Structures are given as C-alpha cells and as structure tokens.
MMTF fields as JSON, N, C-alpha, C and O atoms, coordinates in Angstrom:
{
  "mmtfVersion": "1.0.0",
  "mmtfProducer": "UNKNOWN",
  "numBonds": 355,
  "numAtoms": 356,
  "numGroups": 89,
  "numChains": 1,
  "numModels": 1,
  "chainsPerModel": [1],
  "groupsPerChain": [89],
  "chainIdList": ["A"],
  "bondAtomList": [4, 2, 8, 6, 12, 10, 16, 14, 20, 18, 24, 22, 28, 26, 32, 30, 36, 34, 40, 38, 44, 42, 48, 46, 52, 50, 56, 54, 60, 58, 64, 62, 68, 66, 72, 70, 76, 74, 80, 78, 84, 82, 88, 86, 92, 90, 96, 94, 100, 98, 104, 102, 108, 106, 112, 110, 116, 114, 120, 118, 124, 122, 128, 126, 132, 130, 136, 134, 140, 138, 144, 142, 148, 146, 152, 150, 156, 154, 160, 158, 164, 162, 168, 166, 172, 170, 176, 174, 180, 178, 184, 182, 188, 186, 192, 190, 196, 194, 200, 198, 204, 202, 208, 206, 212, 210, 216, 214, 220, 218, 224, 222, 228, 226, 232, 230, 236, 234, 240, 238, 244, 242, 248, 246, 252, 250, 256, 254, 260, 258, 264, 262, 268, 266, 272, 270, 276, 274, 280, 278, 284, 282, 288, 286, 292, 290, 296, 294, 300, 298, 304, 302, 308, 306, 312, 310, 316, 314, 320, 318, 324, 322, 328, 326, 332, 330, 336, 334, 340, 338, 344, 342, 348, 346, 352, 350],
  "bondOrderList": [1, 1, 1, 1, 1, 1, 1, 1, 1, 1, 1, 1, 1, 1, 1, 1, 1, 1, 1, 1, 1, 1, 1, 1, 1, 1, 1, 1, 1, 1, 1, 1, 1, 1, 1, 1, 1, 1, 1, 1, 1, 1, 1, 1, 1, 1, 1, 1, 1, 1, 1, 1, 1, 1, 1, 1, 1, 1, 1, 1, 1, 1, 1, 1, 1, 1, 1, 1, 1, 1, 1, 1, 1, 1, 1, 1, 1, 1, 1, 1, 1, 1, 1, 1, 1, 1, 1, 1],
  "groupList": [{"groupName": "MET", "atomNameList": ["N", "CA", "C", "O"], "elementList": ["N", "C", "C", "O"], "formalChargeList": [0, 0, 0, 0], "bondAtomList": [1, 0, 2, 1, 3, 2], "bondOrderList": [1, 1, 2], "singleLetterCode": "M", "chemCompType": "L-PEPTIDE LINKING"}, {"groupName": "ALA", "atomNameList": ["N", "CA", "C", "O"], "elementList": ["N", "C", "C", "O"], "formalChargeList": [0, 0, 0, 0], "bondAtomList": [1, 0, 2, 1, 3, 2], "bondOrderList": [1, 1, 2], "singleLetterCode": "A", "chemCompType": "L-PEPTIDE LINKING"}, {"groupName": "ASN", "atomNameList": ["N", "CA", "C", "O"], "elementList": ["N", "C", "C", "O"], "formalChargeList": [0, 0, 0, 0], "bondAtomList": [1, 0, 2, 1, 3, 2], "bondOrderList": [1, 1, 2], "singleLetterCode": "N", "chemCompType": "L-PEPTIDE LINKING"}, {"groupName": "ILE", "atomNameList": ["N", "CA", "C", "O"], "elementList": ["N", "C", "C", "O"], "formalChargeList": [0, 0, 0, 0], "bondAtomList": [1, 0, 2, 1, 3, 2], "bondOrderList": [1, 1, 2], "singleLetterCode": "I", "chemCompType": "L-PEPTIDE LINKING"}, {"groupName": "LYS", "atomNameList": ["N", "CA", "C", "O"], "elementList": ["N", "C", "C", "O"], "formalChargeList": [0, 0, 0, 0], "bondAtomList": [1, 0, 2, 1, 3, 2], "bondOrderList": [1, 1, 2], "singleLetterCode": "K", "chemCompType": "L-PEPTIDE LINKING"}, {"groupName": "SER", "atomNameList": ["N", "CA", "C", "O"], "elementList": ["N", "C", "C", "O"], "formalChargeList": [0, 0, 0, 0], "bondAtomList": [1, 0, 2, 1, 3, 2], "bondOrderList": [1, 1, 2], "singleLetterCode": "S", "chemCompType": "L-PEPTIDE LINKING"}, {"groupName": "GLN", "atomNameList": ["N", "CA", "C", "O"], "elementList": ["N", "C", "C", "O"], "formalChargeList": [0, 0, 0, 0], "bondAtomList": [1, 0, 2, 1, 3, 2], "bondOrderList": [1, 1, 2], "singleLetterCode": "Q", "chemCompType": "L-PEPTIDE LINKING"}, {"groupName": "ARG", "atomNameList": ["N", "CA", "C", "O"], "elementList": ["N", "C", "C", "O"], "formalChargeList": [0, 0, 0, 0], "bondAtomList": [1, 0, 2, 1, 3, 2], "bondOrderList": [1, 1, 2], "singleLetterCode": "R", "chemCompType": "L-PEPTIDE LINKING"}, {"groupName": "VAL", "atomNameList": ["N", "CA", "C", "O"], "elementList": ["N", "C", "C", "O"], "formalChargeList": [0, 0, 0, 0], "bondAtomList": [1, 0, 2, 1, 3, 2], "bondOrderList": [1, 1, 2], "singleLetterCode": "V", "chemCompType": "L-PEPTIDE LINKING"}, {"groupName": "THR", "atomNameList": ["N", "CA", "C", "O"], "elementList": ["N", "C", "C", "O"], "formalChargeList": [0, 0, 0, 0], "bondAtomList": [1, 0, 2, 1, 3, 2], "bondOrderList": [1, 1, 2], "singleLetterCode": "T", "chemCompType": "L-PEPTIDE LINKING"}, {"groupName": "PHE", "atomNameList": ["N", "CA", "C", "O"], "elementList": ["N", "C", "C", "O"], "formalChargeList": [0, 0, 0, 0], "bondAtomList": [1, 0, 2, 1, 3, 2], "bondOrderList": [1, 1, 2], "singleLetterCode": "F", "chemCompType": "L-PEPTIDE LINKING"}, {"groupName": "GLU", "atomNameList": ["N", "CA", "C", "O"], "elementList": ["N", "C", "C", "O"], "formalChargeList": [0, 0, 0, 0], "bondAtomList": [1, 0, 2, 1, 3, 2], "bondOrderList": [1, 1, 2], "singleLetterCode": "E", "chemCompType": "L-PEPTIDE LINKING"}, {"groupName": "GLY", "atomNameList": ["N", "CA", "C", "O"], "elementList": ["N", "C", "C", "O"], "formalChargeList": [0, 0, 0, 0], "bondAtomList": [1, 0, 2, 1, 3, 2], "bondOrderList": [1, 1, 2], "singleLetterCode": "G", "chemCompType": "PEPTIDE LINKING"}, {"groupName": "ASP", "atomNameList": ["N", "CA", "C", "O"], "elementList": ["N", "C", "C", "O"], "formalChargeList": [0, 0, 0, 0], "bondAtomList": [1, 0, 2, 1, 3, 2], "bondOrderList": [1, 1, 2], "singleLetterCode": "D", "chemCompType": "L-PEPTIDE LINKING"}, {"groupName": "LEU", "atomNameList": ["N", "CA", "C", "O"], "elementList": ["N", "C", "C", "O"], "formalChargeList": [0, 0, 0, 0], "bondAtomList": [1, 0, 2, 1, 3, 2], "bondOrderList": [1, 1, 2], "singleLetterCode": "L", "chemCompType": "L-PEPTIDE LINKING"}, {"groupName": "HIS", "atomNameList": ["N", "CA", "C", "O"], "elementList": ["N", "C", "C", "O"], "formalChargeList": [0, 0, 0, 0], "bondAtomList": [1, 0, 2, 1, 3, 2], "bondOrderList": [1, 1, 2], "singleLetterCode": "H", "chemCompType": "L-PEPTIDE LINKING"}],
  "groupTypeList": [0, 1, 2, 3, 4, 5, 6, 3, 4, 7, 8, 4, 9, 2, 2, 4, 1, 6, 1, 7, 2, 4, 5, 8, 5, 5, 5, 8, 4, 9, 1, 8, 7, 4, 10, 7, 11, 1, 8, 8, 4, 12, 13, 1, 1, 9, 9, 9, 9, 11, 14, 7, 1, 1, 5, 4, 1, 14, 13, 8, 1, 8, 1, 4, 12, 8, 8, 15, 7, 2, 9, 1, 1, 2, 4, 4, 5, 5, 0, 1, 4, 1, 1, 1, 4, 1, 12, 1, 7],
  "groupIdList": [1, 2, 3, 4, 5, 6, 7, 8, 9, 10, 11, 12, 13, 14, 15, 16, 17, 18, 19, 20, 21, 22, 23, 24, 25, 26, 27, 28, 29, 30, 31, 32, 33, 34, 35, 36, 37, 38, 39, 40, 41, 42, 43, 44, 45, 46, 47, 48, 49, 50, 51, 52, 53, 54, 55, 56, 57, 58, 59, 60, 61, 62, 63, 64, 65, 66, 67, 68, 69, 70, 71, 72, 73, 74, 75, 76, 77, 78, 79, 80, 81, 82, 83, 84, 85, 86, 87, 88, 89],
  "secStructList": [7, 7, 7, 1, 2, 2, 2, 2, 2, 2, 2, 2, 2, 2, 2, 2, 2, 2, 2, 2, 2, 2, 2, 2, 2, 2, 2, 2, 2, 2, 2, 2, 2, 2, 2, 2, 2, 2, 2, 2, 2, 6, 7, 2, 2, 2, 2, 2, 2, 2, 2, 2, 2, 2, 2, 2, 2, 2, 2, 2, 2, 2, 2, 6, 6, 1, 1, 7, 2, 2, 2, 2, 2, 2, 2, 2, 2, 2, 2, 2, 2, 2, 2, 2, 2, 2, 6, 7, 7],
  "xCoordList": [-12.636, -11.216, -11.012, -11.895, -9.813, -9.465, -9.161, -8.647, -9.52, -9.516, -8.0, -7.406, -7.626, -6.229, -5.049, -4.843, -4.335, -2.934, -2.139, -1.587, -1.978, -1.071, -1.901, -1.295, -3.051, -3.836, -3.971, -4.096, -3.959, -3.827, -2.436, -2.368, -1.437, 0.028, 0.017, 0.578, -0.561, -0.71, -1.367, -0.83, -2.344, -3.104, -2.411, -2.632, -1.573, -0.507, 0.65, 1.106, 1.051, 2.294, 1.675, 2.269, 0.584, -0.143, -0.456, -0.423, -0.754, -1.136, 0.144, 0.131, 1.315, 2.678, 3.202, 3.644, 3.131, 3.323, 2.601, 3.207, 1.295, 0.485, 0.935, 1.127, 1.086, 1.583, 2.907, 3.13, 3.748, 5.125, 5.001, 5.75, 3.981, 3.852, 3.139, 3.552, 2.283, 1.602, 2.395, 2.192, 3.272, 4.249, 5.229, 5.442, 5.752, 6.705, 5.925, 6.383, 4.9, 3.954, 3.682, 3.712, 3.451, 3.04, 4.283, 4.162, 5.508, 6.664, 7.001, 7.436, 6.719, 6.972, 6.088, 6.514, 4.743, 3.719, 4.177, 4.246, 4.479, 5.056, 6.295, 6.482, 7.136, 8.343, 7.98, 8.368, 7.191, 6.808, 5.899, 5.978, 5.164, 4.34, 5.201, 5.02, 6.128, 7.166, 7.905, 8.069, 8.324, 8.988, 8.054, 8.421, 6.943, 5.928, 5.711, 5.75, 5.521, 5.41, 6.761, 6.647, 7.892, 9.12, 9.184, 9.8, 8.615, 8.536, 7.571, 7.837, 6.457, 5.611, 6.108, 5.844, 6.896, 7.494, 8.507, 8.655, 9.144, 10.278, 11.653, 12.565, 11.82, 13.029, 14.073, 13.774, 15.189, 15.957, 16.674, 16.658, 17.262, 18.001, 17.105, 17.431, 16.021, 14.998, 14.31, 14.005, 14.079, 13.599, 14.601, 14.269, 15.911, 16.898, 17.069, 17.152, 17.104, 17.099, 15.783, 15.829, 14.707, 13.425, 13.469, 13.037, 13.978, 14.17, 14.889, 14.484, 15.984, 16.902, 16.304, 16.557, 15.466, 14.92, 13.786, 13.608, 13.057, 11.87, 12.381, 11.832, 13.542, 14.104, 14.633, 14.425, 15.239, 15.569, 14.565, 14.846, 13.335, 12.304, 11.576, 11.064, 11.549, 11.175, 11.908, 11.404, 13.266, 14.335, 14.067, 14.123, 13.802, 13.48, 12.293, 12.199, 11.396, 10.068, 10.17, 9.561, 10.932, 11.352, 12.006, 11.638, 13.082, 13.666, 12.884, 13.095, 12.002, 11.046, 9.925, 9.111, 9.784, 8.766, 7.358, 6.397, 7.292, 5.946, 5.728, 4.535, 6.485, 6.347, 7.164, 8.36, 6.551, 7.189, 8.319, 8.263, 9.253, 10.585, 10.223, 10.918, 9.293, 8.974, 8.148, 8.274, 7.351, 6.44, 7.367, 7.292, 8.412, 9.293, 10.212, 10.544, 10.625, 11.451, 10.58, 11.137, 9.24, 8.463, 8.202, 8.056, 8.126, 7.751, 8.954, 8.848, 10.336, 11.484, 11.701, 12.008, 11.543, 11.627, 10.753, 11.216, 9.645, 8.603, 9.059, 9.008, 9.556, 9.993, 11.191, 11.32, 12.203, 13.208, 13.073, 13.795, 12.181, 11.695, 11.025, 11.258, 10.112, 9.536, 10.776, 10.732, 11.663, 12.768, 13.521, 13.9, 13.754, 14.659, 13.661, 14.074, 12.452, 11.646, 11.495, 11.285, 11.585, 11.507, 12.826, 12.886, 14.033, 15.227, 16.167, 17.309, 15.793, 16.82, 17.714, 17.5, 18.782, 19.837, 20.834, 21.785],
  "yCoordList": [4.878, 5.034, 4.89, 5.107, 4.518, 4.053, 5.482, 6.506, 5.33, 6.335, 6.329, 7.33, 5.134, 4.887, 5.313, 4.967, 6.081, 6.575, 5.517, 5.777, 4.38, 3.289, 2.654, 2.039, 2.715, 2.003, 2.937, 2.455, 4.343, 5.326, 4.978, 4.873, 4.82, 4.609, 3.354, 3.292, 2.362, 0.953, 1.066, 0.48, 1.698, 1.932, 2.612, 2.287, 3.542, 4.239, 3.362, 3.409, 2.621, 1.661, 0.597, 0.245, 0.064, -0.997, -0.552, -1.346, 0.711, 1.277, 1.421, 1.187, 1.808, 1.819, 0.458, 0.273, -0.456, -1.724, -2.265, -2.877, -2.097, -2.639, -1.994, -2.695, -0.708, -0.02, -0.614, -0.836, -0.825, -1.481, -2.844, -3.239, -3.763, -5.047, -4.965, -5.659, -4.282, -4.333, -3.86, -4.314, -2.987, -2.55, -3.731, -4.025, -4.322, -5.424, -6.648, -7.234, -6.882, -8.164, -7.614, -8.402, -6.322, -5.954, -6.189, -6.615, -5.867, -5.858, -7.328, -7.657, -8.159, -9.677, -10.167, -10.925, -9.727, -10.185, -9.739, -10.54, -8.453, -7.955, -8.521, -8.482, -9.036, -9.516, -10.969, -11.326, -11.729, -13.076, -12.892, -13.703, -11.976, -11.796, -11.705, -12.397, -10.839, -10.502, -11.764, -12.044, -12.48, -13.877, -14.735, -15.229, -14.931, -15.841, -15.251, -16.048, -14.093, -13.563, -13.759, -13.881, -13.761, -13.913, -15.533, -15.915, -16.313, -17.729, -17.964, -18.764, -17.225, -17.605, -17.079, -17.679, -15.857, -15.382, -16.454, -16.682, -17.04, -18.098, -17.512, -18.166, -16.363, -15.731, -16.136, -15.779, -16.82, -17.523, -16.423, -16.531, -15.436, -14.345, -13.618, -13.426, -13.227, -12.551, -13.225, -12.677, -14.631, -15.453, -15.43, -15.14, -15.748, -15.915, -14.481, -14.448, -13.511, -12.09, -11.918, -11.355, -12.314, -12.198, -13.214, -12.924, -14.301, -15.304, -14.789, -14.948, -14.141, -13.555, -12.439, -12.253, -11.612, -10.447, -10.83, -10.264, -11.903, -12.52, -13.064, -12.811, -13.894, -14.618, -13.497, -13.675, -12.465, -11.514, -10.644, -10.224, -10.42, -9.834, -10.709, -10.196, -12.11, -13.138, -13.038, -13.025, -12.959, -13.012, -11.674, -11.683, -10.611, -9.336, -9.414, -8.87, -10.141, -10.284, -11.141, -10.886, -12.093, -13.087, -12.29, -12.354, -11.476, -10.66, -9.784, -9.717, -9.094, -8.225, -8.847, -8.124, -10.16, -10.811, -10.901, -11.374, -10.474, -10.511, -11.741, -12.023, -12.557, -13.909, -14.966, -14.764, -16.147, -17.122, -17.782, -17.846, -18.195, -18.527, -19.821, -19.972, -20.841, -21.805, -21.598, -22.27, -20.62, -20.102, -19.818, -20.398, -18.831, -18.31, -19.314, -19.197, -20.257, -21.287, -22.273, -22.981, -22.271, -23.213, -22.477, -23.123, -21.018, -20.327, -20.163, -20.132, -20.035, -19.993, -21.371, -21.364, -22.494, -23.721, -24.057, -24.633, -23.704, -23.686, -22.926, -23.335, -21.698, -20.809, -21.297, -21.108, -21.95, -22.402, -23.648, -23.899, -24.333, -25.608, -25.138, -25.7, -24.025, -23.572, -22.945, -23.142, -22.333, -21.801, -22.852, -22.717, -23.911, -25.054, -25.672, -26.08, -25.708, -26.438, -25.585, -26.11, -24.113, -23.232, -23.07, -22.422, -23.768, -23.6, -22.68, -22.568, -22.1, -20.897, -21.567, -22.744, -20.943, -21.427, -22.388, -22.926],
  "zCoordList": [89.596, 89.936, 91.409, 92.239, 91.675, 93.004, 94.003, 93.554, 95.177, 96.162, 96.969, 97.371, 97.067, 97.757, 96.906, 95.743, 97.621, 96.996, 96.42, 95.351, 96.923, 96.35, 95.273, 94.395, 95.234, 94.087, 92.961, 91.835, 93.134, 92.112, 91.412, 90.187, 92.164, 91.558, 90.829, 89.735, 91.326, 90.86, 89.415, 88.476, 89.258, 88.073, 87.042, 85.875, 87.318, 86.544, 86.068, 84.925, 86.964, 86.529, 85.701, 84.682, 86.014, 85.194, 83.758, 82.817, 83.629, 82.268, 81.505, 80.296, 82.141, 81.536, 81.078, 79.945, 81.995, 81.566, 80.477, 79.597, 80.433, 79.479, 78.117, 77.123, 78.113, 76.771, 76.163, 74.972, 77.251, 76.828, 76.386, 75.493, 76.999, 76.588, 75.177, 74.249, 75.057, 73.774, 72.631, 71.505, 72.864, 71.817, 71.458, 70.282, 72.388, 72.177, 71.421, 70.441, 71.929, 71.433, 69.755, 68.81, 69.62, 68.3, 67.358, 66.209, 67.957, 67.115, 66.673, 65.569, 67.747, 67.471, 66.42, 65.548, 66.465, 65.492, 64.073, 63.141, 63.96, 62.79, 62.219, 61.003, 63.016, 62.587, 61.94, 60.828, 62.8, 62.301, 61.018, 60.096, 60.98, 59.648, 58.441, 57.439, 58.574, 57.609, 57.154, 55.966, 58.145, 57.879, 57.115, 56.049, 57.564, 56.812, 55.294, 54.357, 55.094, 53.959, 52.904, 51.685, 53.557, 52.809, 52.462, 51.466, 53.208, 53.008, 51.796, 50.898, 51.836, 50.73, 49.414, 48.372, 49.433, 48.185, 47.591, 46.391, 48.586, 48.162, 48.055, 47.549, 48.493, 48.32, 49.561, 50.7, 49.343, 50.416, 51.264, 52.49, 50.704, 51.323, 52.26, 53.431, 51.775, 52.572, 53.726, 54.786, 53.354, 54.443, 55.524, 56.673, 55.178, 56.299, 57.114, 58.341, 56.425, 57.262, 58.017, 59.111, 57.577, 58.395, 59.621, 60.737, 59.324, 60.473, 61.491, 62.642, 61.245, 62.204, 62.887, 64.078, 62.191, 62.775, 63.838, 64.916, 63.319, 64.112, 65.359, 66.431, 65.249, 66.352, 67.363, 68.563, 66.975, 67.71, 68.579, 69.701, 67.913, 68.435, 69.501, 70.495, 69.245, 70.249, 71.468, 72.592, 71.161, 72.399, 73.157, 74.386, 72.532, 73.234, 74.116, 75.216, 73.532, 74.233, 75.511, 76.55, 75.342, 76.46, 77.586, 78.759, 77.097, 78.137, 78.901, 80.112, 78.369, 78.907, 79.58, 80.153, 79.575, 80.128, 79.472, 80.08, 78.334, 77.54, 77.06, 76.956, 76.738, 76.226, 76.883, 77.095, 77.235, 77.99, 76.905, 75.677, 77.746, 76.973, 76.241, 75.236, 76.464, 75.903, 74.553, 73.529, 74.745, 73.597, 72.609, 71.526, 72.885, 71.971, 71.366, 70.186, 72.082, 71.607, 70.657, 69.817, 70.838, 69.994, 68.709, 67.671, 68.715, 67.559, 66.713, 65.487, 67.442, 66.715, 65.952, 64.76, 66.627, 66.107, 64.836, 63.852, 64.934, 63.691, 62.593, 61.433, 62.975, 61.752, 61.184, 59.974, 61.856, 61.345, 60.499, 59.534, 60.901, 60.125, 58.892, 57.822, 58.989, 57.694, 56.731, 55.517, 57.216, 56.499, 55.827, 54.664, 56.533, 55.897, 54.818, 53.732, 55.152, 53.915, 52.786, 51.692, 52.91, 51.89, 51.125, 50.08, 51.761, 51.034, 51.627, 51.182, 52.489, 53.141, 53.902, 54.191, 54.309, 55.339, 54.51, 55.077]
}
C-alpha cells in the first residue's frame, strides 16, 4: 500500500474508475450477446430491438471512455450487417 497521501487518493480513484469501467463493459457485452442470440433465433423484430439496445450501449461506453470510438463503430457495423443478413430492418 502507498504511504504518500496523493498516491492513497489515486488508488481510491483508480478503483472507482475500474469498477465503473467494468460495469459499462459488462453491459456492452451483455447487449451484444443478446443481439447475437436474437440473430440465431431468427426473429426480425427482436433482432431490431436488440441491435438498437446494443448500439446504444456501445455509444454510452464510447461517451464514458471505456471503448474507443472506432472499435464501437466497427462492432455496430458488423452487427448491422448481421441483422441485414438475418432479414431484420
């Protein structure tokens, strides 16, 4: 453990940020997983709603600085492509 006061504070803030980032990235992974399950089932309406939810989760992650914007754009693009191939939209 750090002895310097500023380092003790830094450890606390880093732990808070880590917990926040973990929560956001977990919600993104869950949203993407639900989308993939909807595509496998083949239900167009569910696929569309899950695509919207996953895209929103990725946008939130980008806004919070958890995911790089290019990574999010790449994932959203591939999900949109999969949804189109599945017959949604």
